[in-house]
C-alpha positions as CSV (number, residue, x, y, z in Angstrom):
1,M,-18.6,79.3,-87.9
2,T,-15.1,79.6,-86.5
3,R,-14.5,76.9,-83.8
4,E,-12.1,77.3,-80.9
5,Y,-10.1,74.4,-79.7
6,S,-8.1,74.1,-76.5
7,E,-4.5,73.1,-76.5
8,D,-5.4,69.7,-75.1
9,Q,-7.9,69.2,-78.0
10,I,-5.3,70.2,-80.6
11,A,-3.0,67.7,-79.0
12,K,-5.6,65.0,-79.5
13,I,-6.0,66.0,-83.1
14,E,-2.2,65.7,-83.5
15,L,-2.3,62.3,-81.9
16,A,-5.0,61.3,-84.4
17,A,-2.5,62.1,-87.2
18,V,-0.3,59.3,-86.0
19,Q,-1.6,56.4,-88.1
20,G,-2.1,52.8,-86.9
21,L,-2.4,53.5,-83.2
22,T,-4.8,51.4,-81.2
23,F,-7.1,52.9,-78.6
24,R,-5.1,51.4,-75.8
25,Q,-1.9,52.9,-77.2
26,K,-3.5,56.3,-77.4
27,Q,-4.7,56.0,-73.8
28,A,-1.3,54.8,-72.7
29,L,0.4,57.7,-74.4
30,L,-1.9,60.2,-72.8
31,S,-1.4,58.7,-69.4
32,L,2.3,59.6,-69.5
33,T,1.6,63.3,-68.9
34,D,-0.7,65.4,-66.8
35,S,-2.5,66.8,-69.9
36,P,-2.5,65.9,-73.6
37,K,-0.8,69.2,-74.6
38,E,2.4,68.1,-72.8
39,L,2.7,64.8,-74.8
40,F,4.5,66.0,-78.0
41,P,6.8,68.5,-76.3
42,S,7.9,65.8,-73.9
43,L,8.7,63.0,-76.5
44,E,12.4,63.0,-75.8
45,S,12.1,62.7,-72.0
46,L,9.4,60.1,-72.4
47,S,11.2,58.0,-75.0
48,S,11.8,55.0,-72.7
49,E,8.2,54.9,-71.6
50,I,6.9,55.3,-75.1
51,A,9.2,52.4,-76.3
52,K,7.3,50.1,-73.9
53,I,4.0,51.1,-75.5
54,G,5.0,50.2,-79.1
55,E,8.1,49.3,-81.1
56,G,9.2,52.2,-83.3
57,L,6.4,54.4,-81.8
58,I,8.7,57.2,-80.7
59,D,9.9,57.7,-84.3
60,R,6.3,57.8,-85.6
61,L,5.4,60.4,-83.0
62,A,8.4,62.5,-83.7
63,E,7.7,62.4,-87.5
64,V,4.2,63.7,-86.9
65,K,5.5,66.3,-84.5
66,R,7.9,67.6,-87.2
67,G,5.2,67.9,-89.8
68,F,2.1,68.9,-87.8
69,R,1.2,72.6,-88.0
70,A,-1.8,73.3,-85.8
71,D,-2.6,76.6,-87.6
72,H,-2.6,74.9,-91.0
73,V,-4.8,72.0,-89.8
74,L,-7.4,74.3,-88.2
75,D,-7.4,76.6,-91.2
76,Y,-8.0,73.6,-93.5
77,M,-10.8,72.4,-91.3
78,E,-12.5,75.8,-91.4
79,K,-12.1,76.1,-95.2
80,T,-13.6,72.7,-95.7
81,D,-16.4,73.2,-93.2
82,S,-15.0,70.3,-91.1
83,F,-14.8,70.2,-87.3
84,A,-13.7,68.0,-84.5
85,L,-15.7,66.9,-81.4
86,F,-14.3,65.6,-78.1
87,E,-15.9,63.8,-75.2
88,E,-16.1,67.1,-73.2
89,D,-18.1,68.8,-75.9
90,D,-21.9,69.0,-75.5
91,A,-22.4,67.8,-79.1
92,Y,-20.2,64.7,-78.6
93,P,-22.7,61.8,-78.5
94,K,-23.1,60.3,-75.1
95,K,-23.9,57.1,-76.9
96,L,-20.2,56.9,-77.8
97,S,-18.9,57.8,-74.4
98,S,-20.4,54.6,-72.9
99,I,-18.8,52.1,-75.3
100,D,-15.5,50.4,-75.1
101,E,-12.8,52.4,-76.9
102,P,-14.7,55.7,-77.7
103,P,-13.0,57.9,-80.2
104,L,-10.7,60.5,-78.7
105,A,-11.7,62.8,-81.5
106,L,-14.6,62.7,-84.0
107,F,-14.0,64.5,-87.3
108,C,-17.2,65.8,-88.7
109,K,-18.8,67.6,-91.6
110,G,-22.5,68.5,-91.6
111,D,-25.2,68.8,-89.0
112,E,-23.9,67.7,-85.6
113,R,-27.4,67.9,-84.1
114,L,-28.1,64.6,-85.7
115,L,-25.8,62.9,-83.2
116,S,-28.4,63.6,-80.4
117,E,-31.4,62.1,-82.4
118,E,-32.7,58.6,-82.6
119,G,-30.9,56.5,-85.3
120,I,-31.4,53.2,-87.0
121,A,-28.4,51.5,-88.7
122,V,-29.3,50.0,-92.0
123,I,-26.6,47.7,-93.1
124,G,-25.9,44.7,-95.4
125,T,-23.9,43.3,-98.3
126,R,-21.9,45.4,-100.7
127,A,-23.4,43.3,-103.6
128,P,-27.1,43.1,-102.9
129,T,-29.6,41.2,-105.0
130,R,-32.5,43.1,-106.5
131,Y,-34.6,42.0,-103.5
132,G,-32.0,43.4,-101.1
133,R,-31.8,46.8,-103.0
134,D,-35.6,47.1,-102.9
135,A,-35.8,46.1,-99.2
136,A,-33.1,48.6,-98.2
137,E,-34.8,51.4,-100.0
138,Y,-38.2,50.5,-98.6
139,F,-37.1,50.3,-95.0
140,A,-34.8,53.3,-95.1
141,K,-37.4,55.6,-96.7
142,D,-40.2,54.6,-94.2
143,L,-37.9,54.7,-91.2
144,A,-36.5,58.1,-92.2
145,A,-40.0,59.4,-92.9
146,A,-41.0,58.4,-89.3
147,G,-38.2,60.5,-87.9
148,F,-35.3,58.1,-87.5
149,V,-31.8,59.1,-88.6
150,I,-30.5,56.5,-91.0
151,V,-27.0,55.5,-90.0
152,S,-24.7,53.5,-92.2
153,G,-21.1,53.2,-93.5
154,L,-21.2,54.7,-97.0
155,A,-20.0,51.5,-98.6
156,R,-21.3,50.3,-101.9
157,G,-24.4,48.2,-101.8
158,I,-26.9,48.3,-99.0
159,D,-25.2,51.2,-97.2
160,S,-25.3,53.5,-100.2
161,I,-28.9,52.6,-101.0
162,A,-30.0,53.4,-97.5
163,H,-28.3,56.8,-97.5
164,R,-29.7,57.7,-100.9
165,A,-33.2,56.6,-99.9
166,A,-33.2,58.9,-96.8
167,I,-31.9,61.8,-98.8
168,E,-34.4,61.3,-101.5
169,I,-37.3,61.9,-99.1
170,S,-35.5,64.8,-97.3
171,G,-34.8,62.5,-94.3
172,K,-31.8,62.5,-92.1
173,T,-28.7,60.4,-92.4
174,I,-25.3,59.9,-90.9
175,G,-22.4,58.3,-92.8
176,V,-19.6,56.8,-90.7
177,I,-16.5,56.2,-92.9
178,G,-13.3,54.2,-92.5
179,C,-10.9,56.9,-93.8
180,G,-10.3,60.6,-93.5
181,L,-13.1,63.0,-94.3
182,D,-11.2,64.2,-97.4
183,R,-11.0,60.7,-98.9
184,V,-13.8,59.0,-100.8
185,Y,-14.1,55.2,-100.8
186,P,-15.4,53.7,-102.9
187,A,-14.6,56.4,-105.5
188,E,-18.0,56.0,-107.2
189,N,-19.6,57.5,-104.1
190,K,-18.1,60.9,-104.5
191,E,-21.5,62.6,-105.1
192,L,-23.1,60.6,-102.2
193,Y,-20.4,61.7,-99.8
194,K,-21.1,65.3,-100.8
195,S,-24.9,64.9,-100.4
196,V,-24.5,63.3,-96.9
197,A,-22.2,66.1,-95.8
198,E,-24.6,68.7,-97.1
199,K,-27.9,67.2,-96.0
200,G,-26.8,65.0,-93.1
201,L,-23.6,64.3,-91.3
202,L,-20.4,62.7,-92.4
203,L,-18.0,61.6,-89.6
204,S,-14.8,59.7,-89.0
205,E,-12.4,59.0,-86.2
206,Y,-9.5,59.1,-88.7
207,F,-7.3,62.1,-89.5
208,F,-7.4,63.9,-92.9
209,G,-5.6,62.0,-95.6
210,V,-5.8,58.6,-94.0
211,G,-6.8,56.0,-96.5
212,P,-9.3,53.2,-96.3
213,V,-7.1,50.6,-94.6
214,S,-8.9,47.2,-94.2
215,F,-8.8,47.1,-90.4
216,H,-10.5,50.5,-90.2
217,F,-13.9,49.1,-91.3
218,P,-14.3,46.7,-88.3
219,E,-13.3,49.6,-86.1
220,R,-15.8,51.9,-87.8
221,N,-18.6,49.3,-87.4
222,R,-18.7,49.8,-83.6
223,L,-19.6,53.5,-84.2
224,I,-22.4,52.7,-86.6
225,S,-24.1,50.5,-84.0
226,A,-23.3,52.8,-81.1
227,L,-24.9,55.8,-82.8
228,S,-28.1,53.8,-83.4
229,E,-31.0,52.6,-81.2
230,G,-31.1,49.5,-83.3
231,V,-29.4,47.8,-86.2
232,L,-31.3,46.5,-89.2
233,V,-29.6,43.8,-91.3
234,V,-31.2,43.8,-94.8
235,E,-29.2,41.2,-96.7
236,A,-25.9,39.6,-95.6
237,G,-23.9,36.5,-96.5
238,I,-22.7,34.0,-94.0
239,K,-19.2,35.6,-93.8
240,S,-20.3,39.2,-94.2
241,G,-18.6,42.0,-92.4
242,T,-22.1,43.1,-91.6
243,L,-22.2,40.5,-88.9
244,L,-19.3,42.2,-87.1
245,T,-21.6,45.2,-86.7
246,V,-24.2,42.9,-85.3
247,E,-21.7,41.6,-82.7
248,H,-20.9,45.2,-81.7
249,A,-24.6,45.8,-81.4
250,F,-25.1,42.8,-79.1
251,D,-22.1,44.0,-76.9
252,Q,-23.6,47.5,-76.7
253,G,-27.1,46.3,-75.8
254,K,-28.6,47.5,-79.0
255,D,-31.8,46.1,-80.7
256,V,-31.1,43.9,-83.7
257,F,-33.5,43.3,-86.6
258,A,-33.1,41.2,-89.7
259,V,-35.1,41.2,-92.9
260,P,-35.9,37.6,-93.9
261,G,-34.3,36.7,-97.2
262,N,-34.4,34.3,-100.1
263,I,-33.5,30.9,-98.6
264,F,-31.8,29.9,-101.9
265,S,-29.6,33.1,-102.0
266,E,-26.0,33.1,-100.7
267,K,-26.5,36.8,-100.0
268,S,-29.2,36.0,-97.4
269,K,-27.6,33.1,-95.6
270,G,-26.1,35.4,-92.9
271,S,-29.2,37.5,-92.3
272,N,-31.4,34.4,-92.2
273,E,-29.1,32.7,-89.8
274,L,-29.5,35.7,-87.5
275,L,-33.2,34.9,-87.2
276,H,-32.4,31.7,-85.3
277,N,-31.0,34.0,-82.5
278,P,-33.8,34.8,-80.0
279,L,-32.3,38.3,-79.6
280,V,-32.9,39.1,-83.2
281,L,-36.3,40.4,-84.3
282,P,-37.6,39.6,-87.8
283,A,-38.5,42.7,-89.8
284,C,-41.0,42.0,-92.6
285,S,-41.9,45.6,-93.0
286,P,-40.9,49.0,-91.5
287,T,-44.0,48.9,-89.3
288,D,-42.4,46.0,-87.4
289,I,-39.6,48.3,-86.3
290,L,-41.8,51.4,-85.8
291,D,-44.3,49.4,-83.6
292,F,-41.3,48.1,-81.5
293,Y,-40.3,51.8,-80.8
294,K,-44.0,52.9,-80.5
295,K,-43.7,55.2,-83.5
296,E,-46.3,56.1,-86.0
297,A,-45.9,54.8,-89.5
298,P,-45.7,57.8,-92.0
299,Q,-49.0,58.5,-93.8
300,K,-48.6,58.0,-97.6
301,E,-50.6,59.9,-100.1
302,E,-50.7,57.7,-103.2
303,E,-52.2,59.0,-106.4
304,A,-54.5,56.6,-108.2
305,V,-53.1,55.4,-111.5
306,Q,-55.5,54.6,-114.3
307,L,-54.1,51.8,-116.4
308,S,-55.1,50.7,-119.9
309,T,-56.0,47.1,-120.7
310,S,-52.5,46.3,-122.1
311,E,-50.9,48.0,-119.0
312,I,-53.0,45.9,-116.7
313,I,-52.1,42.7,-118.5
314,V,-48.3,43.5,-118.2
315,Y,-48.7,44.6,-114.6
316,D,-50.5,41.4,-113.6
317,L,-47.8,39.2,-115.1
318,L,-45.0,41.1,-113.4
319,K,-46.8,40.7,-110.0
320,E,-46.1,37.0,-110.3
321,D,-42.3,37.4,-111.0
322,D,-39.7,39.3,-112.9
323,K,-39.9,38.6,-116.7
324,H,-37.7,39.0,-119.7
325,F,-38.9,41.1,-122.6
326,E,-39.2,38.0,-124.8
327,E,-41.4,36.3,-122.1
328,L,-43.7,39.3,-122.0
329,I,-44.1,39.2,-125.8
330,A,-45.0,35.5,-125.6
331,E,-47.3,35.8,-122.6
332,T,-49.1,39.1,-123.4
333,G,-49.7,38.5,-127.1
334,L,-48.8,42.2,-127.7
335,A,-46.9,43.3,-130.7
336,M,-43.3,44.4,-130.0
337,G,-43.9,48.1,-130.5
338,E,-47.1,48.1,-128.4
339,L,-45.3,46.2,-125.6
340,M,-42.3,48.6,-125.7
341,A,-44.7,51.6,-125.4
342,T,-46.6,49.9,-122.6
343,L,-43.4,49.1,-120.6
344,T,-42.1,52.7,-121.1
345,K,-45.3,54.2,-119.8
346,L,-45.4,51.9,-116.8
347,E,-41.8,52.8,-116.0
348,V,-42.6,56.6,-116.2
349,L,-45.5,56.1,-113.9
350,G,-43.3,54.3,-111.4
351,V,-45.4,51.2,-111.5
352,I,-42.6,48.9,-112.8
353,K,-38.8,48.9,-113.0
354,K,-36.5,47.9,-115.8
355,L,-33.9,45.5,-114.6
356,P,-30.5,44.3,-115.9
357,G,-30.6,41.9,-118.8
358,N,-33.8,43.3,-120.3
359,Y,-35.9,42.0,-117.5
360,Y,-38.8,43.9,-115.9
361,G,-40.4,43.7,-112.5
362,I,-42.5,45.5,-109.9
């Protein structure tokens, strides 16, 4: 679908191409003229006022003005199925209009209708434990199945797991990234970026070609919380960037939930600390969140699995704790070949999982 943009909107896209501007600088620049479309043509006459807004800013604006070709940018957006939304657009989420420093332009790829639906942010550490991975998948799948849009930041770890879990059950998901839509970070998430854009919505406030600069991620976090009814912290260390999203959520009046974690794990110290805050609600299962929002838990149809005697023995041992292959040989009394066949069948049935280091668990 070919989208039409006003001259003022194109000027905001051009302003977005100037890297490193704060929201206040953008607002100050736009206040210098009666309409955004007058800003770049008036750079020379406004040079003294622009100099007061930021040192060297006039040169950066002039550089973008020299290289910016509106027809090329709009053609690129159309060819890549990307588009921009502005506060005056019906599809621009009202949830963003009410926060401090709302994006002047949102660059999007995917289903913009998701912006008007109820979302839950699922966030956490980039290096989760097995417990964190399992919890993120468990919550994201059930919340998505109940109709929530899963919102996260497409980072490695909990973010990626949450997006994949939603997609796996044909649920809805929004990925908010800290770089241009044409950049993938981390690189390993290339296929996930593609899936989110095709089956959900990918969005950014940064212009095409802008890389993943460190300060972009705290900025991005305010959008993750703003687009959500509530924020679920699955697993987070005491100095985790996840906690910055929680601060945004508090400021925006959002609900905050935390999954209780292993008290001995550094990866859970931040999320467990949150549970001391009376504003944070413990989430021991997706039902805790669904009940809070008065939503029905999804009905699951589980097929009965008939297990053999050896399979039952292995399953009962793994219910207690993860075990190494050598431990299972010692504790089950099964021959190596029989144990390997039993473990393989239980994996295929989806009853157990093989873990790193030749460990197995439920």
